[in-house]
N, C-alpha and C positions, 0 to 999 in steps of 0.2 A: 396716543400723540400725532398732532399733523404734524403733518411732511414741513410745512413751513416751518415752524416751529422745528420742530427739530432740526431743523438743520440749521435756523439761529442759532442755538441751544451749540450745534456741533464745534462753529463756526470762532464763540465764544470760548469755547474749552480749548480747540487749536489754539489760538491765538493768546491764552494766558500758559499753556502750559510749551508751549515757545518759545513765551516770552523769558520764566519762568528757565528755562532747560537755559537758556544764554547769559541770562545774570550771574544767573551756577556755575558758566563756562569761564565767564569773566572777570568773577569776582574771585573764583579760584585759582586764575592763572595769575590776576594784577593782581592778590592780595598775600594767595597763604602762600606763594611764585615768590613772593616781592620784584610784580617785573614792572608794576601801572609805577613803582616810585622812584626817583630819576634822588642817586645818594651823592654822588660827588662828584661821575657827570654821566654822560646818558650814551648807555651800555647799548649790543647788539639787540640783546634782550627787549626792552625797552621800545626800541624801536620795530619790533616782530610786532612787541603786544597792540602796540597802538594801531601798527598798519592792521594786522588781522583784528584787530578793536571797531576801526573803521569801516571796512572791510566785509565784516560782521553786520555790521548795523544796518549796515546799507541793503542789504542781503533782506535779514528781517525786515526794514519798514517795508520795501519793497514788496515780500512776497505779503507781509501783513491788511497794504492797500489795494493792493492785485484780490484776498482772498474779498477783505468789500468792499470790492467794488460792485464783481456782481447783486446783480437785483434777488429779492428771495422771494417766492412765488407761496403765498403766504391763501391765496386764494383755492388751490387746494383741497 
């Protein structure tokens, strides 16, 4: 396989796998452990979950943007 095409496919695979992992972690914590829903009042668990959600979303987007900004050399 050409090195440029291989690098492109690895980037796609890294993006998809990290995105699915991020969604699985946040949906498990938010839905299964009931941290995403505010029932009667806002609790510490809700605040920690939404804080983690925003920080991890920022880190995920930063990594993806940094990953896709590097040029791929298709000439080799």
